[in-house]
C-alpha positions as CSV (number, residue, x, y, z in Angstrom):
1,F,76.9,102.6,94.8
2,A,79.4,100.8,92.5
3,A,81.1,104.1,91.7
4,Q,81.1,105.3,95.3
5,R,82.7,102.1,96.5
6,H,85.1,101.9,93.5
7,V,83.9,98.4,92.6
8,L,85.2,98.8,89.0
9,T,88.7,99.5,90.3
10,Y,88.7,96.2,92.3
11,M,87.1,94.2,89.5
12,E,89.8,95.4,87.0
13,D,92.6,94.6,89.5
14,A,91.1,91.2,90.2
15,V,90.9,90.3,86.5
16,S,94.4,91.6,86.0
17,Q,95.8,89.4,88.8
18,L,93.7,86.5,87.5
19,L,95.4,86.7,84.1
20,E,98.8,87.3,85.6
21,N,98.5,84.2,87.9
22,R,96.2,82.0,85.8
23,E,98.5,79.0,86.0
24,D,98.4,78.9,89.8
25,I,94.8,79.9,90.0
26,S,93.7,77.1,87.7
27,Q,94.6,74.6,90.4
28,Y,92.2,76.2,92.8
29,G,89.4,77.6,90.7
30,I,88.3,81.0,89.7
31,A,85.5,81.1,92.2
32,R,87.9,80.6,95.1
33,F,90.3,83.2,93.7
34,F,87.6,85.9,93.6
35,T,86.4,84.9,97.1
36,E,89.9,85.3,98.6
37,Y,90.6,88.4,96.6
38,F,87.5,90.3,97.9
39,N,88.1,88.9,101.4
40,S,91.5,90.5,101.3
41,V,89.9,93.8,100.2
42,R,87.5,93.6,103.0
43,Q,90.2,92.8,105.6
44,G,92.5,95.5,104.1
45,T,95.4,93.2,103.4
46,H,95.1,93.6,99.6
47,I,97.5,96.6,99.6
48,L,100.5,94.7,101.0
49,F,103.5,95.0,98.7
50,R,101.5,96.6,95.9
51,E,102.6,99.5,93.7
52,F,101.9,103.0,94.9
53,S,99.4,103.7,92.1
54,F,97.2,101.0,93.5
55,V,97.7,101.8,97.1
56,Q,96.4,105.4,96.6
57,A,93.7,104.4,94.1
58,T,90.8,104.5,96.5
59,P,90.0,105.9,99.9
60,H,89.6,102.4,101.2
61,N,93.1,101.5,99.9
62,R,94.6,104.5,101.6
63,A,92.8,103.8,104.9
64,S,93.9,100.1,104.7
65,F,97.5,101.2,104.1
66,L,97.5,103.6,107.1
67,R,96.0,100.9,109.3
68,T,98.6,98.3,108.1
69,F,101.5,100.7,108.7
70,W,100.3,101.4,112.2
71,R,99.8,97.7,113.1
72,C,103.1,96.6,111.6
73,F,105.3,99.3,113.2
74,R,103.5,100.5,116.3
75,T,106.0,98.6,118.4
76,V,108.7,101.0,117.1
77,G,107.0,103.8,119.2
78,K,105.9,101.5,122.0
79,N,109.3,100.2,122.8
80,G,110.9,103.6,122.6
81,G,108.3,105.4,124.6
82,K,105.2,107.2,123.5
83,Y,106.7,110.7,123.3
84,S,110.4,110.0,122.8
85,S,112.2,110.8,119.5
86,I,112.6,107.6,117.6
87,C,113.3,108.0,113.9
88,C,114.1,110.7,111.3
89,Y,111.9,111.0,108.2
90,L,114.3,108.9,106.1
91,E,113.9,106.0,108.5
92,Y,110.1,106.3,108.4
93,H,110.3,106.3,104.7
94,C,112.2,103.0,104.7
95,L,109.4,101.5,106.9
96,L,106.8,102.8,104.4
97,Q,108.8,101.2,101.5
98,L,108.7,97.8,103.3
99,L,105.0,97.8,102.6
100,C,105.0,99.7,99.3
101,P,108.4,99.5,97.5
102,D,107.8,102.5,95.3
103,F,106.3,104.8,97.9
104,P,107.3,108.4,96.9
105,M,109.7,110.3,99.1
106,E,107.9,113.5,98.5
107,L,104.9,112.4,100.6
108,T,107.1,111.4,103.5
109,Q,108.9,114.7,103.4
110,K,105.6,116.7,103.4
111,A,104.4,114.7,106.4
112,A,107.6,115.4,108.2
113,R,107.3,119.1,107.5
114,I,104.0,119.1,109.4
115,V,105.9,118.0,112.5
116,L,109.3,119.7,111.9
117,M,110.5,123.1,110.7
118,D,112.1,123.2,107.2
119,D,115.5,123.8,108.8
120,A,115.1,120.9,111.2
121,M,114.2,118.1,108.7
122,D,117.0,115.9,110.0
123,C,115.6,115.9,113.6
124,L,113.9,112.8,115.1
125,M,110.2,112.4,115.4
126,S,108.1,110.2,117.7
127,F,106.1,107.5,116.0
128,S,102.8,109.1,117.0
129,D,103.6,112.5,115.8
130,F,104.7,111.2,112.4
131,L,101.8,108.8,112.0
132,F,99.1,111.4,112.5
133,A,100.8,113.9,110.3
134,F,101.3,111.2,107.6
135,Q,97.7,110.2,107.8
136,I,96.5,113.7,107.0
137,Q,99.1,114.2,104.2
138,F,98.5,110.8,102.6
139,Y,94.8,110.4,102.8
140,Y,93.9,114.0,102.0
141,S,96.8,114.8,99.6
142,E,94.7,116.2,96.7
143,F,92.6,118.2,99.1
144,L,95.7,119.7,100.7
145,E,97.2,120.7,97.3
146,S,94.0,122.6,96.5
147,V,94.0,124.2,100.0
148,A,97.6,125.3,99.5
149,A,96.6,127.1,96.3
150,I,93.6,128.8,97.9
151,Y,95.8,130.0,100.8
152,Q,98.3,131.5,98.4
153,G,95.5,133.2,96.6
154,L,94.1,134.7,99.8
155,L,97.6,136.0,100.8
156,A,97.9,137.6,97.4
157,G,94.5,139.3,97.9
158,K,92.6,137.4,95.2
159,N,88.8,137.1,95.2
160,P,88.0,134.1,97.4
161,N,85.2,133.1,94.9
162,T,87.8,132.5,92.2
163,V,88.4,128.9,91.4
164,I,92.1,128.3,92.0
165,V,93.8,125.3,90.3
166,P,96.8,124.0,92.3
167,T,100.1,124.0,90.5
168,S,103.6,122.9,91.4
169,S,104.4,126.5,92.3
170,S,101.7,126.4,95.0
171,G,103.0,123.2,96.6
172,Q,102.9,122.8,100.4
173,H,106.7,123.1,100.7
174,R,106.4,126.8,99.9
175,Q,103.9,127.5,102.6
176,R,106.4,127.6,105.4
177,Q,107.8,131.0,104.2
178,P,106.0,133.8,106.1
179,P,104.8,137.0,104.4
180,C,107.3,139.7,103.9
181,D,105.9,141.9,106.7
182,S,106.1,139.4,109.6
183,S,103.6,140.5,112.2
184,P,101.1,139.0,114.7
185,L,98.5,139.1,111.9
186,D,100.4,136.7,109.7
187,G,98.2,134.3,107.8
188,V,94.7,134.8,106.5
189,E,91.3,135.4,108.2
190,A,90.0,132.1,109.5
191,S,86.3,132.8,108.6
192,L,87.2,133.7,105.0
193,F,89.5,130.7,104.7
194,Y,86.7,128.4,105.9
195,Q,84.3,129.8,103.3
196,C,86.8,128.8,100.6
197,L,87.3,125.4,102.1
198,E,83.6,124.8,102.4
199,S,83.2,125.6,98.7
200,L,86.1,123.4,97.9
201,C,84.6,120.4,99.8
202,D,81.3,120.8,98.0
203,R,82.8,120.6,94.5
204,S,85.8,118.3,95.1
205,K,85.8,114.8,93.8
206,Y,88.6,113.8,96.2
207,S,88.4,113.0,99.9
208,C,87.9,116.0,102.2
209,P,87.7,116.3,106.0
210,P,84.1,116.8,107.3
211,S,83.2,120.5,106.9
212,A,81.5,120.6,110.3
213,L,84.7,119.5,112.0
214,V,86.9,121.9,110.0
215,K,84.5,124.7,111.0
216,E,84.7,123.8,114.6
217,M,88.5,123.6,114.5
218,L,88.8,127.0,112.9
219,S,86.2,128.7,115.1
220,S,88.7,129.2,118.0
221,V,91.1,131.4,115.9
222,Q,90.8,134.6,114.0
223,R,93.7,134.2,111.7
224,L,95.9,131.2,110.8
225,T,98.7,130.1,108.5
226,F,98.7,127.2,106.2
227,Y,101.2,125.4,108.4
228,G,99.0,126.0,111.4
229,F,96.0,124.5,109.5
230,L,98.0,121.4,108.8
231,V,99.1,121.0,112.4
232,A,95.5,121.4,113.6
233,L,94.3,118.8,111.1
234,A,96.9,116.3,112.3
235,K,96.1,116.8,116.0
236,D,92.3,116.9,115.7
237,Q,90.9,113.6,117.1
238,G,87.5,114.3,115.6
239,I,88.9,114.2,112.1
240,N,90.9,111.1,113.0
241,R,87.8,109.3,114.1
242,A,85.9,110.4,111.0
243,L,88.6,109.0,108.8
244,G,88.5,105.7,110.8
245,A,91.9,104.3,110.0
246,L,93.7,104.8,113.3
247,P,92.7,104.7,116.9
248,D,92.7,107.7,119.2
249,K,96.2,108.9,120.3
250,G,95.8,107.5,123.8
251,D,95.1,104.0,122.3
252,L,97.7,104.1,119.6
253,F,99.9,101.4,121.1
254,L,97.0,99.1,122.1
255,D,96.1,96.3,119.7
256,P,94.9,93.3,121.7
257,T,94.4,91.1,118.6
258,M,97.9,91.7,117.3
259,D,99.3,91.4,120.8
260,Q,97.7,87.9,121.2
261,E,99.2,86.8,117.9
262,L,102.7,88.1,118.9
263,E,102.4,86.3,122.3
264,K,101.6,83.0,120.4
265,L,104.6,83.5,118.2
266,V,106.9,84.2,121.1
267,A,105.6,81.1,122.9
268,Q,106.3,79.0,119.9
269,V,109.8,80.3,119.5
270,S,110.5,79.8,123.2
271,G,109.2,76.2,122.9
272,L,111.5,75.5,120.0
273,S,114.5,77.0,121.8
274,V,113.9,74.8,124.8
275,S,113.4,71.7,122.6
276,S,116.6,72.5,120.7
277,S,118.7,72.8,123.9
278,I,117.4,69.4,125.1
279,S,118.1,67.8,121.7
280,S,121.6,69.1,121.7
281,S,122.3,67.3,125.0
282,G,122.0,64.0,123.2
283,D,118.3,63.1,123.8
284,T,116.0,62.5,121.0
285,V,113.0,64.9,121.1
286,N,109.9,64.8,119.0
287,L,108.8,68.4,118.6
288,P,105.1,68.9,118.9
289,V,103.2,69.8,115.8
290,R,101.4,73.2,116.1
291,N,98.5,74.0,114.0
292,S,98.9,77.8,113.6
293,P,96.0,79.8,112.2
294,R,96.5,80.7,108.6
295,M,95.9,84.3,107.5
296,N,94.3,85.1,104.2
297,S,96.7,87.0,101.9
298,P,96.3,88.7,98.6
299,W,97.1,86.9,95.4
300,K,99.8,89.3,94.2
301,P,102.8,87.3,95.5
302,L,101.9,84.1,93.7
303,H,104.3,84.7,90.8
304,H,107.1,84.9,93.4
305,R,106.2,81.4,94.5
306,R,106.3,80.2,90.9
307,K,109.8,81.6,90.6
308,M,110.9,79.9,93.8
309,D,109.4,76.6,92.5
310,A,111.3,77.0,89.2
311,E,114.5,77.7,91.0
312,S,113.9,74.6,93.2
313,E,113.4,72.4,90.2
314,G,116.5,73.8,88.6
315,S,118.6,72.9,91.7
316,N,117.2,69.4,91.7
317,E,118.2,68.9,88.1
318,E,121.7,70.0,88.9
319,T,121.8,67.6,91.8
320,D,120.6,64.7,89.6
321,S,123.2,65.5,86.9
322,S,126.0,65.7,89.5
323,E,125.0,62.3,90.9
324,N,125.0,60.8,87.4
């Protein structure tokens, strides 16, 4: 159970943060630190502003990052229209880096290639199209690398029972090139392709889509290309539900809990604006004190607070010396 849930990964990270922030944590106690740390893991907020190596370390981390990206930026698609072109892949990459500063450009480009053709990478994509393509590329990245190698092997006529190790030369960015003799039979036989995928899923130590759903998805075609396989994965709502990070496409812009929080914030800002206008007219106004609910956050940013406190103390010293 511990290995399946990656408990050791979280224990090591918790101890690392405990040592890094021991001065701040000593004020609250170790027990409280571990309680808040694992609460943040359970809530999925532990991946915020963390390094990419940690964000991709476990399936739970990846699902949490996908869910956080959707919740933070779903209004980008909602305000622009569900099917309208909103951003190019570079702009989506900037949004990803707001949550994970060292998020690699390569993953964003691969996700964009699922939506766009290679010669149209500068075109705009709707939020929903990019999000579901990004989900498949990010969550199943190791699986897709192996599938790309298998597909190339089948195109070359290799024995499907041969174990193919993915290399940089079998990367997904090469899969968009069609075979030399372009014909209606481009691609590989779907049934043979599925046999290889089923074998891969059985022996893979990485996350894979459910074999039954992949089989159902491929049962409607006789032949397919690797690109067609990626598009089918991204559009399959059964695989999306099995992964469990995002809602169905029809509910992508619905998040009642977040909407309620946003409405509270808007109401607070509106109240402050009205109070400010009255105050500027010369009347003295006592603004009401609002007890806003506090959200648990991971301990990673604590060292930033220490830095701010140190800068604040330094500024006070300068003020004192100037007064003297």
